[in-house]
Every structure is written in C-alpha cells, then in structure tokens.
LUMDONU-17655 format. One record per residue: residue in one letter; x, y, z of N, C-alpha, C in turn. Coordinates in steps of 0.05 Angstrom, whole numbers, plus 5000, padded with zeros to 4 digits. Each point is the difference from the previous one (the first is absolute). Example, Ala and Ser with C-alpha at 12.3 -4.5 7.8 and 13.67 -1.06 7.14 Angstrom:
<sites>
A526448865156498250245000501850245000 S499350214986501650245001498550225014 
</sites>
This chain:
<sites>
T458027087811502449864991502450195004 S502149895011502350175007501750084976 V500950255000501950104981502350115016 Y502449964990502450075015501550234987 L501250165018501850214991502849935007 A501850014981502849935004501750234991 N502250055014501850214992502649884990 Y501150124980502749934990502150095021 F502049845003502350085015502449864989 G501750154986502449884988499449794979 G497950044984499449814978498149785008 K499449965025498149795009497550125012 L497949854999497450095011499749895029 Y499150175018499549925028497150085008 Y498849825015497250065009499950265016 N498050164994499750265013497350035014 D497849914986497350055011498049814987 T497749975013497849844990497450155001 A498449964980497350134999498049804988 V497550045006497949824990498350144978 V499449854979498450104978497150035010 D498850244997497250035009498149914978 A497450035005497949894982500150144973 G501050254999500250154975502549964985 G501749825011502649954986502250195007 W499650175021502150195008501749895022 V502650074998501949935021501250265010 K500050035026501150255011502349935020 F502450104993502249985019500250275014 K499949995026500050255016502950095006 G500250265004502650115009502050044978 S499250044975502050044979501750245004 E498950205015501650245005502349955019 N499949775014502149945019501949784989 K499449904977501849794989502450134986 P502449905004502350114987499750004970 G500950204986499850014971501449784986 G498949924977501349794984497949864982 I500849784988498149854983499149765016 Y497449975002498749785014498549824980 A499449765008498549824983497449915015 V497850024986497449905010499749724988 I500049805018499949724992497149905003 L498849914978497249924999499649725013 P497549935005499449755016501349754989 D500649984974501249764990503049975009 N501050215013502850015010502149994978 Q499150044975501950014977499850264984 T497550094996499650244984500450255018 Y501450194990500450255016500350244981 F499750235011500750254985501550185019 Q501550184988501850185015498750275005 V500750125023499050265008502350175011 I500250244991502050195012498650135024 V501249955023498950135025501850245006 N498850244997501550245005498150235005 E497449945003497950205004498149915022 P498650195013498249935022497649844992 K499150034975497649864990500549904972 I499449744996500349874974497549844995 V498750054977497749844992500549904972 M499849734997500549874974497949794996 E499349954975497949814993501049824977 T499649745003500949824979498449745001 K500849814983498749745000501949795009 S499049775009501749795010501649864978 V499050034975501449894977501750224988 N502649964997501850204990499750275014 P500450015026499450245015501650244992 E502549974992501650234992499150114973 G499249814982499050094974497350135001 N498449945020497350115003499950225021 M502350105008500150195022498850284992 V498450115018499050274998500750145027 V501750204998500850155024498250235004 K498550015022498150215005501150235017 V501649935020501250205017502949925005 S501950144989502849965004501650104976 N501350225002501650104978502449814994 E501149895022502249824997499249754983 N497849885007499249764986498950054972 K498850244996499250064973502450024981 A502250135010502450014984501349734997 F500049845021501249745000498749814980 Y497350005000498549824982500050114972 E500250264997500350114973502549894986 Y502249995016502549904988499849694996 L498849865019499749714996498349934975 D497950164995498449954976501650054975 F501650215000501750064977502049784995 V501349905021502049794997498749754989 T497649935011498649764990499350024970 E499150244992499350044972502549994983 M502250125009502450014985501249724997 Q499949845021501149734999498449834980 S497450044999498349864980500850074972 K500450264995500850094973502749884992 M501950015018502749904994500049704995 Q498349865015499849714997498849934972 N498050164993498749964973502050044978 L501650225002502050064980502149784999 A500849905023502049795001499049744987 N497449955004498849764988499850034969 Q499550254991499950054971502649944986 K502250055014502749954989500449704993 N498649835015500449714996498249884979 V498250174988498249904979501649984974 D499649784985501349974974499450234982 G502050114987499750224981499750275013 A500450025026499750255015502150204991 N499250264999501950214994501450085026 V502149865006501350035026501150285004 E501150114979501250275002497850215008 K497749974987497850185006499049975029 I499849755009499049945027502050115021 E502649974994502050105019499950305002 K499350144978499750295002497550075017 E497949844997497650045016500649965030 I501649805005500849945028501650245011 E501850114984501650235008498250245006 V498050044983498150225004498649975026 E499049765006498649945025501850045024 Q502549924998501950045022500450295006 K500250174979500450295004497550125013 K497649894991497550105013500049945030 A500949765006500149915029501950185015 E502350064989502050175013498950285005 K498650114980498950275003497749995021 Y498449794999497849985019501150005029 K502149845003501249975027501250275009 A501450144982501250265007497850205008 D497950014984497750185005498649935026 Y499849745005498649905024501650095025 L502649965000501750075023499950305005 K500050164979499950295002497350095012 K497849884989497350085008499549925029 N501149775009499449905027502450015019 K501850194995502550015015499750025030 N497750105009499550035029498749765012 L499449804984498649765010502049785006 F499349845020501749775007499949794977 A497849984986499849824977502250054980 A500550254994502250074981502749935011 K500350035027502649935012500649704998 V497949845003500349714998500849934971 L498750124981500749954972502950094994 S500750235010502750104996502149825012 T499349885023501949825014500549754983 S497949904988500349754984501050054972 D500150254992500850074973503049974997 E500949934976502849984993501150274992 I502550055006501350254992500949994971 N500350234988501150014972503050005002 V501349814986502949985000501150104974 P501750205000501150114975502049804988 E500650044974502049834987502850115006 F501949825004502850085004501649864979 E502050134989501749884980502949995010 K501449794991502849985005501550184980 E502650025002501650164982499849904971 D499649734997499849894973497250024989 G498250125014497350044990498049785008 E501049785012498249795009498550095025 L497649885004498550065024501449905025 D500050175020501449935026497949905019 D499649745001498049885018500750025029 V502650015006500850035028499150275011 K500550214984499150275009497050025003 R498649864981497150005002499049865025 F501349785007499349865024500550175025 N502450125001500750165023498150245003 Y499250114977498050235002497449905011 Y499149774990497549885009500049955030 R502249895009500349945029500150255016 D501650204992500350245015497550185001 H498349974980497550164999497549835005 Y500449765010497749825003497850105018 F500750175019498050115019499250294994 D500650094976499450284993497050065002 N498349804993497150055000498749905026 V501649935020499049885024500450195024 D497850065014500250165024500249825024 L502549935007500549815022499150115027 S499650265001499150125026497149955005 D498549904981497149965003499549715010 D499349985025499649735012497549864989 R498250144986497749874989500849804979 L502350044987500949824979500549725011 I500649985026500549735012497549834997 R497750145001497449854999499049994971 T501849954982499349974972501549764990 P499349884977501549774989502450084984 V500850264999502150094982502750045013 I500150105025502650085011501749755007 N498849785008501549765007501649914976 K498749994976501449914976502250194992 K499650265005502050204994502549955017 I499649975026502349965018501449734995 E498349804995501249734994501750014975 T499050124979501650024975502550155004 Y499950225015502450165004502149855015 L499349865021501949865017501049744988 T498349864985500849734991500649984970 K499250204984500549994972501950234990 L499650245011501650234991502650045016 T500149885023502450025017501749754997 A502750054997501849774999499649825024 Q499749744996499449825022502549925016 T501250215012502249975019499150145025 P500949905024499150125025500550305002 D502350104992500650285002498150174982 S499549914976498350154982497150015011 I499149775009497249995011499850185025 C502049985016500050175025499950294993 N501650094980500050284991497250084989 A498849814985497350064989497950035022 I500149845020498150025023500450275014 Q502550085004500650255013499150244983 Y500249974974499050214982497050035003 L498549785000497150015002499150125027 T501349925022499150115026500850295003 S502150094985500850285002497950184986 Q498349894984498050164986497450045016 V499849875023497650025016500650075029 A498050095014500350065029500349745016 D501750015021500449775017497449905013 S498250185004497549945014497849904982 S500549994974497949934981499549704997 L497749934990499349734995501749894977 M500750174981501649914977502849925010 Y501150155019502649935012499949735013 K497949955016499649745013499749784979 Y498550054979499549804980502649924985 I501650204993502549954985501949825017 I500250065026501749855017498949725005 Q497449975004498849745005500249834975 Y499450124977500149844975502949914995 S501950175003502849934996501049795019 T499250025025500849805020498849734993 N497449994994498749744994501149884975 T500650174980501049894974502849885002 F501850155013502849924999500949835024 E498650025023500749845023499449714994 K497949954984499249724994501249904974 S501650164987501049934973501849755002 E499649824980501749764998502550054983 I500350244990502350074983502450055019 M502249874994502350035017501050295003 G500450085024501150275006497950215005 M497549944995497950205003499350065029 D501049835018499650065029501550255008 A501950084983501550255006498150244996 V497949984984498150214997498450045027 F499249785012498750015026501850135020 V502649935000501950125019500250304995 C500050084975500150294994497550145010 I497649884996497650135009500050025031 A500949795013500150005029501950215010 E502250034987502050205009499050284997 N498650054978499150284994497350085011 Y498449805008497350075009499449885027 Y500149735002499149875025501950075023 S502649994996501950055022500150295008 K498950184983500050285006497350105009 D498349805008497450065012498350174981 K500149934974498450154981497549844991 A499649765011497749844993497950045021 W498650235000498250095021497649825003 W499449834980497549845000500449735014 L502549945008500549745012499750015031 S499049785011500049985029502849955010 D500450035026502749955012500949724994 Q498249805002500849724996500749954971 Q498450124982500649964971502750124993 L500650235011502650134995502349835012 T499549905023502149835013500649754983 D497949884990500349764983501650064975 I499350224987501450084975502950065006 L500650145021502750085007501749755008 K498749805012501449755006500849864975 L498149994980500749884975502250164985 Y499850265002502150174987502749955012 N500249985027502649965013501249734993 T498349814992501149744990500850024971 R498250104984500450004970502350194992 K500550215015502150194991502849875000 N500449785015502649875001500249774979 L497849954985500049774983499550074971 T500150254993499550084972502549954982 V499449964975502249954981501850254999 G502649965003501950225001501150055027 T498749905021501150045027501949775007 S501850055019501949805009498649815020 A500449754995498849805018501350015027 D498449985021501249995027501349735004 N502150005015501549755005498349805016 I500349754995498749795015502249815010 T500149965027501949815011498549815018 L500049744992498749795015501649754998 M499149795014501549755001499249824977 D502049854990499449794980499449745014 V499749784985499249745012502149895019 D502550094998502149915018500550195022 S498150195004500150205022502350204996 N500950044976502050204994498650264992 W501050235010498850254992500850074971 K498150064984500550074972498750274994 S501450174985499150274994499650044970 L497850134994499450074972502350164988 Y501050195015502150184990502749864997 D500349765011502549854996500249864973 I497749994987500049874973501150194979 E502049914986501250164979499149884973 A498250144987499049904975499050234983 K500049964974499050204982497050055005 Y498649775004497150015007499549815023 T498350085018499149835022497049984999 V499149755000497149955002499349965030 L498550195010499149985028497149905000 I499649765011497449885000499149925028 F497550065006498849925025498149774994 W500349785014498549764994499549845025 A498449794997499449825023499849714989 P501249815014500049724991497349884997 D498050095016497349884998498150174983 C501150194985498450174982499749864973 G497549964991499549864975501350144976 H499750264999501250154978503149995001 C501150005024502949995003501149734990 K498449785006500949744991500349984970 K498450164986500250014971502150204990 E500250225015501850224991503049945006 M500649895023502849965008501549824981 P498949774990501549854980500550154974 K498150184993500450174976502350195005 L500150115024502250185007502749854999 K500049755009502449844999500949964971 T498249954982500649974972501450264989 F498850235007501150254992502850045012 Y500349945026502550045014502249834988 D499449744995502049824989501050104973 A498250124984500750104973501450275001 N499850155021501050275000502050065023 K500649815016501950045022502850094989 S500849884978502650074988500050284988 K497650124997499850264988499850225021 G500549925025500050205022497450035014 V498449795001497450015014500249835025 E499050115023499949855025497150035011 V499449825018497450005013500350025030 F498450175012499850025030497149955007 A499549755010497349925006499450025030 V497750115006499250035028497449855005 S500249795017497649855007498450155021 T497450024995498250165017498849845022 E500449735000498949835021501550035026 F498650085022501250035026500849745012 E498149815000500649735009500849854974 N502649984996501149924974501349724999 E498749815014501249735000500249884972 E498150064982500049894973502150134982 W500950235008501750174983502649864991 P501749905019502549884991499649764982 E498049845006499549764984499250074972 F498350214997499150084974502350104983 I501850155012502350114986501849774990 K500449815018501749774993498849834978 E497449965002498549844980500150124973 K499750274998499950144975502850074989 G502049985017502850054991500650304996 F498850175017500650284998502850065010 E501650134984502850055007500550295006 W498050165000500350295005499850055030 T500250255009499750075028497150005008 D499449855020497249985009500050055031 V498450205008500050075028497150015011 S499950015027497450035013500450095028 D497850085013500150055029498849755013 N500050005027498849785015499550095028 P498649845016499350085027502450085017 K502349864997502350065016501150274993 I500250074974501050264992498350225012 N497449974998498250215010500150025031 K500349775013500250005029502450165009 D502349984986502450145007500650234982 A497850124989500350214980501750235010 Q499550105024501550235009503049955001 E500749765010502849935002501349994972 Y498649884980501149994973500350274987 I498050175005500150274988502250175012 L500249995027502150165014502849914993 S500249744995502749894993500750044971 G498150114984500550054972499749774981 K498949785011499749764983497750034980 T497950165008497750044982498950285006 T497850064987498850275003497049965006 L498850225010497149995007498449954974 N500750144978498649964975500349724989 S502249875005500449734992498149815014 L499750045027498249835015497150074995 N499550244992497250084993499650014970 F501449824986499950014970497249974989 R498249855013497349974989498650264998 D500350175020498750265000501550204982 Y502750005003501650194985499649964970 W500049754991499849934971497149954991 D498150065018497249984993499349724989 I500849795015499649734990497149915008 Y498150054983497349925005499349744985 S501749914983499749744986502749914990 T500249754993502549904989499449844974 P501949984982502650135001500050294991 Q501950155009500450284991502950034992 L500450114976502750004989500950284993 Y502450075006501350254993502649944985 L500650164980502549984987501750245007 L502449965010501950215008502450014982 D501150244997502550034984502449955018 A502350064989502549955015500250175026 D498750235000500050175024497649955018 K498649794994497649925016497750204997 K499950134978497750184993497949834987 I497550055008497749854988499650094971 I500249824982499650074971497549874989 A498949805014497549884991498749865023 K497349974998498449865020497549904986 K498549845014497549884988500649844975 L502349884999500749824978499949725010 N499749804982500449735007502749904988 S500849765008502649904991500349984970 E497849944986500249974971500250264986 Q499650225013500250274988502750125005 L501649895018502550135008502050024977 E500449794985502050004979499450214979 D497550024992499150204980500450285011 F499250045025500350265012502950095001 I501849825009502950075001501150074973 E499249854980500950054973499250284990 K497550075005499050264991501250235018 Y500449945025501250205018502850064992 E501549804992502850054992500150154973 K498149944982499950154975499450295005 R498250055019499350285007502450145012 L501449875017502450125012502150074979 T500349814981501950054978499250244983 A497450014993499050224984500350275015 E499550005026500350255015502950085002 A501849815002502950065001501050124974 E499049884978500850104973498950284995 M497650055010498750264996501650215017 K500749925024501650195017502750064987 K501349794990502650044987499750184975 A497949964985499650174976499650295008 K498550055021499650285009502650125010 E501649855013502650105010501850074977 I500049834979501650064976499050254986 K497350034998498850234987500750265015 N500049985027500650245016503050065000 
</sites>
C-alpha cells in the first residue's frame, strides 16, 4: 500500500515522493540526505492521516501507529525529530490541562479566582519550558522552527498622562516582528510557519497602501541574499498576492515590484518568456495606477467629430470603456446615466469609449438610451488612415491603440479622473461613484485643514 511524502512550501503541501509499505509495516523513503531541509509530511494510505517529520539529517528512523500517529510517535534515530516530538508532546499535554481548567470555570459554584491562578501558574510553566527548550536545542532546526512561530515580548508603553500607549506597542511589535526569525535560512520556506509570518507582516502589520507595502517588501528582501530561495519566495508571494488583488489601487504594488526586481533582471528563476510577459503587463499597468495622469484619448464621436478627453473641463470625469452588445454594459450604462443626470450640475462629466470596432449598433444604442455625454469610438476607416490622422495631429497612436494601452480585457471598465485628469479611482461601478466622490472630498477637506493647521503652528 502506498504512502506519500509531501513537503511544505509556503504553507502548502506538495507531493515529493512515494514508497510502499512492506510486510513488516515499514516504509522507506530513499535519499533523505539529498532532500532539502524542512518539515515534511508522511501521508498514510487513507490519504487523510499524516504525521510530520523534520528532514535535516542523513538518516531518520521513526516508528508509530496508523491511529493518532503523532501521539504514538517513537523517534529511534534523529536528534531533530526527538526534539520536535518532545515539544509536540508537551504542547498536547499543556493544551489538555488548560482546556480542563477552562471547563472547570464553567461549573456552577466554581472558585474562578483559584482556577485563574492555576491557569497563570501553568502559563508560566509553559513559558519556562519553551525558554529552556530553545536554549537546550539552540543548534537544532527544530528549535529554529519554534522560534520562528513564537511571538515576541512587547513591553508596555505609557503616554504622558499615564495611560497605556497602544500605538507605540503596535509599532514596537511591527518593528521587531522578525527578531526571532532567521530569514537567511531557506529551510524555513519548507515549513508551515514562514508563509504565515510574511503574510501577517505584509497584510496585517503594514498599512494597506501601495507605498507602505512596497517599502515592506523591500525591507524583507534587503534582509536576505538575492540568490536565496527566501528572496525568490518573498517576491513571488508578493507578486501573486497583490497583482491579483481586487482592492482598488493595489495594482501599484505589482508595478513597484516590477520596477525594483523584474525590470532590473533580479528575478533569476524566470524564463525569458515569463519575464517578457511580466514586463509587458508592467508596461501597461504602470500607466493606469491610481495617482497617475490619464493619457489623452482623441477619437471620433457618432457624428464623425474628433473629441478629446482633455478637452473636457469638469471637476470629475468618468472615463468608461464599454460596448453596445456587452450584456454587463447594457445593465451598467443606464445606471451611469442615472448618476450623470443627478451629478452633472455638480461638475461631473462622462467620456465614454466604445470598444466595438465594427460599431454599426453604437449610434442607435446611444440615441435609444438618451446618452448626452461625449461618446467616442474608432472604426475601420480611422485605422485604415491612421498614419494620416496621427501625422496631422487629429489623434495619437495611444488613442488608436486604446484597447492595449488601457488593458481592456473586458467591459465595462470605469475610471474616475479629477480636474487635472489624474486617476483617482478605478474598479468602481456607477452606483459606487457618488459615495466615493463624497468621501474623497471629505478627505481632501481634512487634508487641507491639517495642512493649514501645521502652517499656523509653524
């Protein structure tokens, strides 16, 4: 019967090897001396039960039962796993004690104060055991894994009035979060602990703004060698996490990563084609992040008049890419009209770009729906005479290539621009626009008041 060996990588388990159980119940995985160090899992024939093994020695011999394999583990050869299972046994016993004490508190007539003191005593025992364990096994990888997953001690900070300063405590926790972590040790990648550590640091302890996240990523990579597996993992994890994020503005994190690593030929693990694809995406996304100025678009309207995005004078401009035969657009565009009719007098305009090349339905749809904003599109004639129109200054190459430049892979796609045509929002729908503008203006007012207050103070 087959038993599988799987290795952790970034918090997930991946197939590594297979072995067959012999008549005596033994399973032998060959070549442990050549396997990269880390925590592996031996998955039993039911494909559900498994136990963990630290691989960091040339020979490992362990014996257990198929029922509760970790609880019945006997390590015969392996200092690493003897230490590892010694700690697991202690944790299991301690968890049982703490659960029993917690249950006692819920019994009618329980002496809660006495039980809480017992809990405190057990907690101190656990802390002492852990400290002694780390000291005794400091040269073992097992201790390094425990140290990595361990929380740091955060001192108390007080404000001038004597109250606890939670902000300082948080900042201390964030700044010292990796004190117990040896990021230079690539073996930690093959454990279930480092992924959670990096994830928490980037998504919970770092302000969720592109600049802050970008700085945090650069801090992490500065702690490791460029040639290390940890360096590769940090960049890959960050790219996968933020490139696919649905949170508005987080594509700027991908742009930052591409600028600092991919475009500087620091991603040594990528093939030429993979790097080319990433840089192509980067060269598109870098022009479309929140805070950048929108490139001008000049195309013809339904009456064959050239209309330019930059000719629109408005406090806010909604730039939307849509298509008359798009099902989502047929639902979204009437909603946009409702918003426009209610907010036109407040300085809002719409610049709509139809993405259909053969656009016979376009004028009729606009007339039927009563759209009164600027609506433009390209067509076969414009593209046929593209060079003439570009050289005469009627349009631009980016305008005619708007599908590629604006990364139009689906419709509708909506951008909100300010008076200077800077992108201030994206990935919104029409029903979210009014609320966003209201909050945006409140934020601008608050920032202006804060700036004025600082000027008066200075």
